C-alpha positions in Angstrom: 17.3 2.0 1.3 19.6 4.1 3.6 21.6 0.8 5.4 21.7 -2.8 5.6 19.1 -2.9 7.4 16.9 -2.0 5.2 17.9 -3.6 1.8 16.5 -7.5 2.5 15.5 -9.6 0.0 12.0 -11.3 1.4 13.9 -14.2 0.9 15.7 -14.2 3.5 13.0 -12.7 6.0 11.6 -15.9 8.0 8.6 -14.3 8.5 7.6 -14.8 5.3 8.1 -18.4 4.7 4.3 -19.0 3.4 4.4 -17.2 0.6 7.4 -18.1 -0.5 6.7 -21.7 -0.6 4.2 -19.8 -3.2 6.5 -21.1 -5.6 7.4 -17.7 -6.2 11.6 -16.3 -6.9 10.6 -12.4 -5.6 7.4 -11.3 -3.9 6.9 -8.3 -6.9 6.4 -11.8 -8.6 3.5 -13.2 -6.1 0.2 -12.7 -7.5 -1.3 -11.2 -3.9 1.8 -8.5 -4.7 0.3 -6.7 -7.5 -3.8 -6.3 -6.5 -2.7 -5.9 -2.5 0.1 -3.6 -3.0 0.2 -1.8 -6.5 -4.1 -1.7 -7.6 -4.5 2.2 -6.9 -8.7 1.5 -6.6 -7.2 -1.0 -3.1 -5.7 1.4 -2.7 -7.8 4.3 -2.3 -9.8 2.4 -0.8 -7.3 1.2 1.9 -6.1 4.4 3.0 -9.7 5.4 3.5 -10.2 2.9 6.1 -7.0 3.8 7.6 -8.0 7.2 8.1 -10.8 6.6 9.6 -9.1 3.6 12.1 -6.1 5.8 12.5 -6.9 9.3 12.2 -4.3 9.7 9.0 -4.4 12.6 7.1 -1.8 12.3 4.2 -2.6 15.4 2.2 0.3 14.2 -0.8 -1.3 11.8 -2.9 2.0 10.1 -3.6 2.4 9.4 0.0 -1.1 8.4 1.3 -0.3 5.9 -1.1 2.7 5.2 -1.1 1.9 4.9 2.9 -0.9 2.4 2.1 1.6 0.0 -0.3 3.6 -0.2 2.8 0.8 -1.0 5.3 -0.7 -3.3 2.8 2.2 -5.3 2.1 3.1 -5.6 5.9 -0.3 -6.7 6.3 -0.3 -9.0 3.9 3.0 -10.4 4.3 3.0 -11.0 8.3 -1.0 -10.2 9.3 -2.4 -7.3 11.6 1.5 -6.2 13.8 -0.2 -4.4 17.0 -0.4 -0.7 17.6 3.0 1.4 16.5 4.6 -2.2 15.8 7.3 -1.8 12.9 9.1 -4.4 10.4 11.7 -4.4 7.6 9.8 -4.6 4.4 11.8 -6.3 1.3 14.2 -3.8 -0.8 12.1 -5.0 -3.8 9.0 -4.4 -2.8 9.9 -1.7 -1.3 11.2 -0.1 -4.8 8.2 -1.8 -6.1 5.9 0.5 -5.1 8.2 3.7 -5.2 8.4 3.3 -9.0 4.7 3.2 -8.5 4.5 6.8 -7.1 
């Protein structure tokens, strides 16, 4: 992570309170994280939807799935944010997603 702002634990993010109430110490241990953010078949399907919805075409496969995993994590945790709305993702989740590619 490049800055202090980017090095945040999900327990520091009030928007993720609902996920914290499910009894996990880290978002990467949440039962939904693996299937929503790391399953290649889910990511492939979601990327196709994002490509149609937003018109984005990312040629590099690793970049494509990393982008999609970040997008799905935000959707999983916050729901729909709106066009061009950005949030800081938990550092542990970003690391786990980067390790996938």
